[in-house]
KEKE-3310 file (N, C-alpha, C; in steps of 0.2 Angstrom, whole numbers, plus 5000, padded with zeros to 4 digits):
npx = (5004:5002:5007:5003:5003:5013:5024:5028:5029:5019:5020:5009:5004:4993:4983:4982:4992:5005:5020:5032:5039:5044:5053:5054:5052:5060:5073:5083:5091:5078:5070:5054:5044:5032:5022:5010:5004:5004:5010:5012:5022:5021:5033:5034:5040:5040:5033:5033:5025:5029:5025:5035:5047:5048:5048:5050:5058:5057:5063:5054:5058:5060:5071:5079:5081:5081:5078:5067:5069:5062:5049:5033:5021:5024:5025:5013:4999:4994:4997:4996:5002:4998:4997:4997:5002:5004:4993:4987:4985:4985:4990:4987:4989:4989:4977:4972:4959:4959:4957:4961:4966:4963:4967:4964:4975:4981:4997:5007:5021:5023:5012:4999:4983:4970:4958:4948:4943:4944:4939:4944:4942:4953:4965:4966:4976:4978:4981:4985:4976:4982:4992:5009:5008:5004:4992:4987:4972:4959:4943:4929:4922:4928:4929:4935:4945:4941:4946:4950:4959:4962:4970:4964:4954:4950:4941:4932:4926:4915:4910:4901:4889:4881:4889:4899:4913:4919:4934:4944:4960:4968:4963:4951:4933:4922:4910:4897:4891:4877:4867:4851:4854:4855:4868:4870:4865:4874:4875:4878:4877:4879:4893:4899:4896:4904:4917:4917:4916:4928:4939:4956:4974:4986:5002:5016:5027:5044:5062:5066:5055:5040:5025:5009:4992:4983:4968:4954:4941:4926:4916:4923:4934:4927:4922:4934:4938:4927:4915:4911:4896:4890:4889:4899:4894:4900:4912:4921:4929:4931:4939:4938:4948:4941:4933:4922:4913:4914:4906:4906:4893:4893:4889:4882:4891:4901:4899:4901:4894:4881:4887:4887:4886:4892:4891:4903:4898:4892:4879:4868:4870:4866:4866:4877:4875:4876:4892:4898:4914:4926:4935:4952:4962:4962:4964:4961:4948:4938:4942:4946:4956:4955:4959:4957:4952:4953:4945:4954:4960:4970:4977:4973:4974:4961:4955:4942:4930:4921:4905:4893:4875)
npy = (4994:5011:5025:5040:5052:5051:5048:5034:5016:5003:4986:4972:4957:4943:4942:4955:4960:4971:4970:4977:4993:5006:5020:5038:5056:5066:5071:5062:5046:5034:5041:5050:5063:5067:5056:5046:5034:5015:4999:4981:4970:4954:4947:4951:4963:4980:4995:5012:5027:5043:5060:5070:5064:5053:5035:5024:5009:4995:4980:4966:4968:4981:4987:4998:4995:5001:5016:5027:5043:5051:5063:5059:5063:5061:5048:5042:5041:5033:5016:4998:4982:4968:4950:4950:4963:4980:4990:5007:5024:5038:5053:5061:5074:5092:5097:5105:5109:5113:5104:5092:5076:5061:5044:5026:5013:4997:4991:4981:4971:4972:4980:4992:4994:5005:5008:5016:5033:5050:5067:5082:5098:5112:5117:5133:5146:5156:5171:5176:5189:5196:5188:5182:5173:5161:5150:5135:5129:5117:5116:5116:5101:5092:5078:5061:5049:5033:5017:4999:4984:4966:4950:4945:4954:4970:4984:4999:5015:5021:5033:5049:5044:5030:5018:5004:4997:4981:4973:4960:4953:4956:4967:4966:4970:4963:4964:4976:4985:4992:5004:5012:5026:5042:5054:5068:5085:5100:5116:5133:5137:5124:5123:5133:5129:5118:5124:5131:5143:5150:5148:5143:5143:5137:5142:5135:5142:5145:5144:5154:5162:5169:5161:5160:5164:5162:5168:5166:5175:5167:5169:5176:5167:5156:5162:5162:5149:5141:5127:5110:5104:5093:5080:5066:5049:5040:5039:5029:5014:4997:4981:4964:4950:4939:4944:4952:4967:4983:4997:5014:5026:5043:5056:5072:5084:5080:5067:5050:5040:5026:5009:5000:4982:4970:4954:4943:4941:4952:4953:4962:4963:4970:4984:4992:5002:5020:5026:5014:5007:5008:4998:4999:4990:4973:4959:4945:4936:4938:4947:4963:4979:4995:5013:5023:5037:5044:5054:5064:5065:5055:5043:5026:5008:4996:4980:4971:4958:4950:4944:4934:4933)
npz = (5000:4996:5006:5004:5010:5020:5012:5010:5008:5013:5018:5019:5026:5020:5030:5035:5043:5047:5039:5035:5031:5020:5013:5011:5012:5000:4988:4985:4979:4978:4986:4989:4981:4976:4977:4968:4964:4965:4960:4959:4952:4942:4947:4960:4962:4967:4962:4961:4956:4954:4953:4952:4954:4945:4941:4954:4958:4968:4977:4985:4998:5000:4995:4984:4967:4954:4945:4936:4930:4922:4919:4926:4919:4906:4903:4909:4921:4930:4934:4931:4932:4922:4918:4903:4900:4902:4910:4909:4913:4902:4896:4882:4877:4872:4860:4844:4846:4859:4869:4882:4880:4888:4890:4893:4892:4886:4886:4877:4872:4859:4854:4857:4865:4865:4877:4881:4879:4885:4884:4890:4897:4896:4908:4918:4920:4933:4940:4956:4965:4976:4982:4978:4966:4953:4948:4941:4937:4935:4927:4939:4945:4937:4928:4933:4926:4928:4932:4934:4936:4935:4934:4923:4917:4913:4919:4914:4917:4905:4901:4905:4909:4917:4913:4911:4904:4901:4898:4890:4894:4883:4877:4871:4870:4881:4888:4892:4906:4913:4921:4924:4927:4926:4922:4934:4931:4933:4942:4943:4956:4962:4959:4966:4979:4980:4979:4991:5005:5007:4997:4994:4997:5008:5013:5022:5034:5031:5032:5023:5020:5026:5032:5023:5019:5005:4999:4989:4981:4980:4969:4959:4957:4952:4940:4933:4932:4928:4925:4924:4915:4919:4931:4934:4934:4943:4957:4961:4957:4957:4955:4959:4963:4958:4949:4952:4952:4959:4961:4965:4968:4963:4974:4977:4987:5001:5007:5004:4991:4988:4986:4971:4967:4956:4948:4941:4928:4925:4931:4941:4958:4970:4981:4992:5007:5008:5014:5016:5018:5005:4994:4994:4990:4985:4995:4993:4986:4995:5005:5008:5009:5016:5017:5031:5041:5058:5070:5072:5060:5058:5048:5046:5042:5038:5037:5029:5028:5015:5015:5009:5008)
capx = (5000:5006:5005:5006:5005:5020:5030:5031:5026:5018:5019:5005:5002:4987:4978:4982:4997:5011:5027:5037:5037:5050:5052:5054:5052:5066:5075:5088:5089:5073:5065:5048:5042:5024:5020:5003:5001:5009:5008:5016:5022:5021:5039:5034:5043:5036:5034:5029:5025:5030:5025:5041:5053:5048:5046:5054:5057:5060:5061:5049:5061:5061:5078:5078:5085:5082:5073:5067:5068:5058:5042:5027:5016:5027:5024:5007:4998:4992:4999:4995:5004:4994:5001:4998:5005:5004:4987:4989:4981:4989:4988:4989:4992:4984:4976:4970:4953:4961:4955:4965:4964:4966:4966:4966:4978:4985:5003:5011:5028:5023:5006:4995:4976:4966:4951:4943:4946:4940:4941:4944:4943:4960:4966:4966:4981:4975:4986:4981:4976:4986:4998:5013:5008:5000:4990:4983:4966:4954:4936:4926:4918:4932:4928:4940:4945:4941:4947:4953:4961:4965:4974:4960:4950:4950:4935:4933:4920:4916:4908:4898:4883:4882:4891:4905:4915:4924:4939:4949:4967:4971:4960:4944:4927:4919:4903:4895:4887:4874:4861:4848:4855:4858:4872:4867:4867:4876:4873:4883:4876:4883:4900:4900:4896:4910:4923:4917:4916:4934:4944:4963:4980:4990:5009:5019:5033:5051:5068:5067:5049:5035:5019:5004:4986:4980:4961:4951:4934:4923:4913:4928:4938:4923:4922:4940:4939:4922:4913:4908:4889:4888:4893:4900:4890:4903:4918:4925:4928:4936:4938:4940:4952:4937:4929:4916:4914:4912:4905:4903:4890:4895:4883:4884:4893:4907:4897:4902:4887:4881:4891:4884:4891:4890:4894:4908:4895:4888:4873:4868:4869:4863:4869:4879:4873:4881:4897:4902:4921:4927:4941:4958:4965:4959:4969:4959:4941:4933:4945:4949:4959:4954:4963:4952:4955:4950:4943:4960:4963:4976:4975:4974:4972:4957:4953:4936:4928:4915:4901:4886:4869)
capy = (5000:5018:5030:5046:5058:5050:5046:5028:5010:4998:4980:4969:4950:4942:4943:4962:4962:4975:4966:4981:4999:5009:5026:5044:5062:5069:5071:5057:5040:5030:5045:5052:5070:5067:5049:5046:5027:5010:4993:4976:4965:4946:4945:4954:4969:4986:5001:5018:5032:5050:5065:5074:5060:5047:5029:5021:5002:4992:4973:4965:4970:4988:4989:5001:4992:5005:5022:5031:5050:5055:5065:5054:5065:5060:5041:5040:5044:5027:5010:4992:4977:4961:4945:4952:4969:4986:4994:5013:5030:5041:5060:5062:5081:5097:5097:5111:5111:5115:5099:5087:5069:5056:5037:5020:5009:4991:4991:4975:4971:4974:4983:4996:4995:5010:5005:5022:5040:5055:5073:5086:5105:5114:5121:5140:5149:5162:5175:5178:5197:5199:5184:5182:5166:5159:5143:5131:5126:5114:5118:5113:5095:5089:5070:5057:5043:5027:5010:4994:4978:4960:4946:4943:4959:4978:4988:5006:5020:5023:5040:5052:5040:5023:5012:5001:4992:4976:4971:4955:4956:4958:4973:4965:4971:4957:4966:4982:4984:4998:5005:5018:5031:5047:5059:5074:5091:5104:5123:5138:5136:5118:5124:5138:5125:5114:5128:5133:5150:5153:5144:5146:5139:5139:5140:5136:5147:5142:5149:5160:5166:5168:5158:5165:5161:5165:5166:5168:5176:5161:5171:5178:5161:5152:5165:5161:5142:5138:5121:5105:5104:5086:5076:5059:5044:5036:5041:5024:5008:4992:4974:4959:4945:4934:4948:4956:4974:4987:5004:5019:5032:5050:5060:5079:5085:5076:5060:5044:5037:5019:5005:4994:4977:4966:4948:4943:4941:4958:4953:4967:4959:4974:4990:4993:5008:5025:5026:5008:5007:5006:4994:5002:4984:4967:4954:4940:4937:4939:4951:4969:4984:5002:5018:5027:5042:5045:5061:5068:5064:5050:5037:5019:5003:4992:4974:4969:4952:4950:4939:4934:4930)
capz = (5000:4996:5011:5000:5015:5024:5008:5011:5006:5018:5015:5023:5025:5018:5035:5037:5048:5044:5038:5034:5028:5018:5009:5014:5008:4998:4981:4984:4976:4981:4990:4985:4981:4975:4975:4966:4963:4966:4958:4961:4946:4944:4951:4967:4963:4969:4958:4964:4952:4958:4948:4952:4953:4940:4943:4958:4958:4974:4978:4990:5005:5000:4992:4977:4962:4948:4945:4929:4932:4917:4922:4925:4914:4900:4902:4911:4927:4934:4930:4935:4928:4922:4914:4896:4898:4907:4910:4912:4911:4898:4894:4875:4877:4870:4853:4842:4849:4866:4874:4884:4879:4892:4888:4897:4887:4888:4882:4877:4870:4852:4852:4862:4864:4869:4879:4882:4878:4887:4882:4896:4896:4898:4914:4917:4924:4937:4944:4962:4966:4982:4983:4972:4963:4948:4949:4936:4939:4930:4929:4944:4944:4932:4928:4934:4922:4932:4929:4938:4932:4938:4929:4917:4914:4914:4919:4914:4916:4898:4900:4911:4911:4921:4908:4913:4899:4903:4892:4891:4895:4877:4875:4867:4874:4883:4890:4895:4911:4913:4926:4922:4932:4922:4926:4936:4928:4938:4941:4946:4964:4964:4959:4972:4985:4979:4981:4998:5006:5007:4994:4994:4998:5013:5013:5029:5035:5030:5034:5019:5019:5031:5030:5021:5017:5000:4998:4983:4981:4976:4963:4954:4955:4947:4933:4929:4931:4924:4928:4919:4916:4921:4936:4932:4938:4949:4959:4963:4954:4959:4952:4964:4959:4955:4944:4955:4951:4964:4958:4970:4965:4965:4976:4978:4994:5003:5009:4999:4989:4989:4981:4968:4966:4950:4948:4935:4922:4924:4934:4947:4965:4975:4983:4999:5009:5008:5019:5016:5016:4998:4993:4991:4987:4987:4997:4990:4983:5001:5010:5005:5013:5015:5021:5034:5046:5064:5071:5071:5053:5058:5044:5048:5038:5040:5033:5029:5025:5011:5016:5005:5012)
cpx = (5004:5003:5007:5007:5011:5025:5033:5027:5025:5016:5015:5005:4995:4981:4979:4987:5003:5017:5032:5035:5044:5048:5052:5054:5059:5067:5081:5086:5084:5069:5060:5047:5035:5022:5012:5000:5007:5006:5014:5016:5022:5027:5039:5038:5038:5038:5030:5030:5025:5030:5031:5047:5053:5045:5051:5053:5061:5059:5057:5052:5062:5067:5077:5083:5086:5077:5073:5065:5064:5051:5037:5022:5018:5025:5017:5006:4996:4994:4997:4997:5000:4998:5002:5001:5004:4998:4989:4985:4987:4986:4991:4992:4986:4983:4973:4964:4953:4958:4960:4962:4967:4963:4967:4969:4981:4991:5006:5017:5028:5017:5003:4988:4973:4959:4946:4947:4941:4943:4939:4945:4950:4960:4967:4972:4979:4981:4982:4981:4980:4992:5002:5014:5003:4998:4986:4978:4962:4947:4933:4922:4922:4931:4935:4940:4946:4942:4950:4955:4963:4968:4971:4956:4952:4943:4936:4926:4920:4914:4905:4892:4886:4883:4898:4907:4920:4928:4943:4956:4971:4968:4953:4938:4924:4911:4903:4890:4884:4868:4858:4848:4859:4863:4869:4869:4869:4874:4879:4883:4880:4890:4902:4901:4902:4916:4923:4917:4922:4940:4951:4968:4984:4998:5013:5025:5039:5056:5069:5061:5044:5029:5014:4998:4983:4973:4959:4944:4930:4920:4918:4932:4933:4922:4928:4940:4933:4920:4910:4900:4886:4892:4893:4896:4893:4910:4923:4924:4934:4934:4941:4944:4947:4932:4923:4918:4911:4912:4902:4900:4892:4889:4886:4886:4899:4905:4898:4895:4887:4885:4887:4889:4888:4894:4899:4905:4891:4881:4873:4866:4865:4868:4871:4877:4878:4886:4900:4909:4922:4934:4947:4962:4962:4965:4968:4952:4936:4936:4948:4951:4956:4958:4957:4956:4950:4948:4948:4964:4970:4974:4977:4971:4967:4956:4946:4935:4921:4911:4894:4881:4865)
cpy = (5006:5022:5036:5051:5057:5047:5039:5022:5006:4992:4976:4961:4949:4943:4950:4964:4966:4971:4971:4988:5002:5015:5032:5050:5064:5068:5066:5051:5036:5034:5048:5059:5071:5061:5049:5039:5022:5004:4988:4971:4958:4944:4948:4960:4975:4992:5007:5024:5039:5055:5069:5070:5054:5041:5026:5013:4998:4984:4973:4967:4977:4991:4992:4998:4996:5011:5025:5038:5054:5057:5061:5056:5063:5052:5038:5042:5038:5021:5004:4986:4970:4957:4947:4958:4974:4990:5001:5019:5034:5048:5061:5069:5086:5096:5104:5114:5113:5110:5094:5080:5064:5049:5032:5015:5002:4991:4984:4976:4974:4979:4987:4996:5000:5008:5010:5028:5045:5062:5078:5093:5107:5117:5129:5142:5155:5165:5178:5186:5199:5195:5183:5175:5166:5152:5141:5127:5123:5116:5113:5107:5091:5081:5067:5050:5037:5021:5005:4988:4972:4956:4945:4948:4966:4981:4995:5009:5023:5030:5043:5047:5033:5018:5010:4996:4988:4973:4965:4958:4958:4964:4972:4966:4965:4959:4973:4981:4991:4998:5011:5023:5037:5052:5065:5080:5096:5111:5127:5137:5130:5119:5128:5134:5121:5118:5130:5140:5154:5149:5147:5141:5142:5137:5141:5140:5142:5147:5155:5164:5164:5164:5163:5161:5165:5163:5169:5170:5171:5163:5172:5171:5157:5155:5163:5153:5139:5131:5116:5105:5098:5083:5069:5055:5041:5040:5036:5018:5003:4985:4969:4954:4940:4938:4951:4963:4978:4994:5009:5025:5038:5054:5067:5080:5080:5069:5055:5041:5029:5015:5000:4989:4972:4960:4948:4943:4947:4959:4958:4963:4963:4980:4990:5000:5013:5025:5020:5009:5004:5003:4999:4996:4978:4962:4947:4941:4939:4944:4957:4974:4991:5006:5022:5032:5042:5052:5066:5068:5060:5044:5031:5014:4998:4986:4972:4962:4953:4944:4939:4930:4925)
cpz = (5000:5001:5008:5005:5019:5019:5009:5008:5012:5016:5021:5021:5023:5023:5038:5041:5044:5044:5038:5031:5026:5014:5014:5009:5006:4991:4980:4981:4981:4985:4986:4986:4981:4973:4973:4965:4964:4962:4959:4955:4947:4948:4958:4968:4963:4965:4960:4958:4956:4952:4947:4951:4948:4943:4947:4959:4963:4973:4984:4997:5005:4998:4985:4972:4955:4949:4938:4931:4927:4921:4921:4920:4907:4898:4905:4918:4932:4930:4934:4930:4928:4918:4907:4895:4904:4906:4913:4909:4907:4895:4887:4874:4874:4862:4851:4844:4857:4871:4876:4883:4884:4890:4893:4891:4891:4883:4883:4873:4863:4850:4858:4860:4868:4870:4880:4881:4880:4885:4888:4894:4899:4905:4913:4922:4927:4941:4950:4963:4971:4983:4977:4969:4958:4949:4943:4938:4934:4932:4935:4941:4938:4933:4929:4930:4926:4929:4935:4934:4937:4933:4923:4913:4917:4914:4919:4914:4910:4897:4906:4914:4915:4916:4910:4907:4902:4897:4895:4892:4889:4874:4871:4872:4875:4884:4892:4900:4912:4919:4923:4927:4928:4926:4928:4933:4934:4937:4944:4953:4966:4964:4964:4978:4985:4981:4988:4999:5005:5003:4994:4995:5004:5012:5020:5028:5034:5032:5030:5018:5024:5028:5028:5019:5011:4998:4992:4984:4977:4969:4957:4952:4950:4940:4929:4927:4927:4928:4923:4920:4918:4926:4934:4937:4944:4951:4962:4959:4956:4957:4957:4960:4956:4950:4946:4954:4956:4961:4963:4967:4968:4967:4977:4986:4995:5005:5003:4998:4990:4984:4978:4966:4961:4950:4942:4929:4921:4928:4941:4953:4970:4977:4991:5001:5009:5014:5020:5014:5009:4997:4990:4987:4990:4989:4994:4988:4989:5006:5006:5011:5011:5019:5024:5038:5052:5064:5071:5065:5053:5054:5047:5042:5041:5035:5034:5025:5021:5013:5012:5009:5008)
residu = (MET:LEU:ASN:ARG:GLY:ASN:TYR:ARG:VAL:VAL:VAL:PHE:SER:ASN:ASP:GLY:ARG:VAL:LEU:ARG:SER:PHE:GLY:ARG:GLN:GLY:LYS:GLY:PRO:GLY:GLU:MET:GLN:ASN:PRO:VAL:SER:ILE:TRP:VAL:ASP:PRO:ASN:GLN:ARG:ILE:HIS:VAL:LEU:ASP:TRP:ALA:GLY:GLY:THR:LEU:ASN:TYR:ASP:VAL:GLU:GLY:ASN:LEU:PHE:SER:GLU:ASP:THR:ARG:PRO:VAL:MET:ALA:VAL:GLY:GLN:ARG:MET:LYS:GLU:ILE:PRO:SER:GLY:LEU:VAL:HIS:THR:PHE:SER:VAL:GLY:TRP:ARG:SER:ASP:THR:LEU:LEU:ILE:GLU:GLN:VAL:ARG:ILE:ALA:GLU:ALA:THR:ASP:THR:ALA:VAL:LEU:THR:GLU:TRP:LYS:LYS:LEU:PRO:THR:THR:THR:ILE:LYS:HIS:PRO:THR:CYS:PRO:LEU:GLU:VAL:GLY:TYR:ALA:PRO:VAL:PHE:GLU:PRO:GLU:LEU:LEU:TRP:ASP:ALA:ASN:ASP:ASN:PHE:VAL:VAL:VAL:LEU:ALA:ASP:TYR:SER:TYR:ARG:LEU:ASP:VAL:PHE:GLY:SER:LYS:GLY:THR:LEU:VAL:ARG:SER:VAL:ARG:ARG:ARG:ILE:ASP:PRO:ARG:GLN:THR:THR:ARG:GLU:ASP:ALA:LEU:ARG:GLU:LEU:GLY:PRO:GLU:PRO:GLY:MET:THR:PHE:PRO:ALA:THR:GLU:LYS:ALA:PRO:GLY:MET:ARG:CYS:ARG:TRP:ALA:PRO:GLU:SER:LEU:LEU:ASP:GLU:ARG:GLY:TYR:TYR:PRO:LEU:LEU:GLN:ALA:LEU:ASP:GLY:LEU:ALA:LEU:SER:PRO:ASP:GLY:HIS:ILE:TRP:ALA:ARG:ARG:LEU:GLU:PRO:GLY:ASP:ALA:PRO:GLY:PRO:ILE:ASP:VAL:PHE:ALA:PRO:ASP:GLY:PHE:TYR:LEU:GLY:SER:LEU:PRO:PRO:GLY:THR:PRO:PHE:PRO:ASN:ALA:PHE:LEU:ASP:SER:THR:HIS:TYR:MET:THR:ILE:GLU:ALA:ASP:GLU:LEU:ASP:VAL:GLU:TYR:VAL:SER:VAL:TYR:GLU:VAL:GLN:SER:GLU)
# end
């Protein structure tokens, strides 16, 4: 598991016991600056993607054996290795229509299959009226390209609506799973609530500069950023080792929505109530881990067992 806030990797046993942890913040060999995702290859080697530092490669004991210092945005944003290749999110870049193209791909030794492609609105660079900074902001309600994979299948959220496309490990479409739940239209009032009454950034004090809090006026910030007219149907997607699909619906506000569960053949099994812990990783077909936080925002790992009635 990648503990992003503490710049480390934590290794667990199948029953949830902590075996070891490694990693720290820094710019030296094996150190992390902005870790974003992790995957384990079939040889039990651990790979961490760092937006600033590239790709860090460790053995199962936590020893760094190589690193690729190319910027992550040049090679992908999220990766997961499966027997037939590497599944990853990829930013194609800016096109003449000023849209950012993001794709989910399966890369093999001799070929690359594109599973889905989303077009996103460009970011806007905004100069703060009182603080000495410029910030690149995406429009409010920017959609997230959701996907997950196991050894045999890859499942992706195909678009804003409730449509999940399931692909085989070679990139062939196996089935589509749908529910009659339309994406919710958004309003300017929704976007203002999302920003909050005092959007801004806090910079801690350093030896060279005092700390400061840069606040934006919500109305003017929204005028600069804009917002997406639709809210995507889901904000979480997970695929268990035996092929069950867990899809968490996106609800307005901060509270997590209900989780719909589908059998490997796409049959809808039912929904878990809002607030049910969502899998960060599956240990096996009946156990999964989540990262949660207590009332002091201290993170901890929980292991849950899935029981069928």
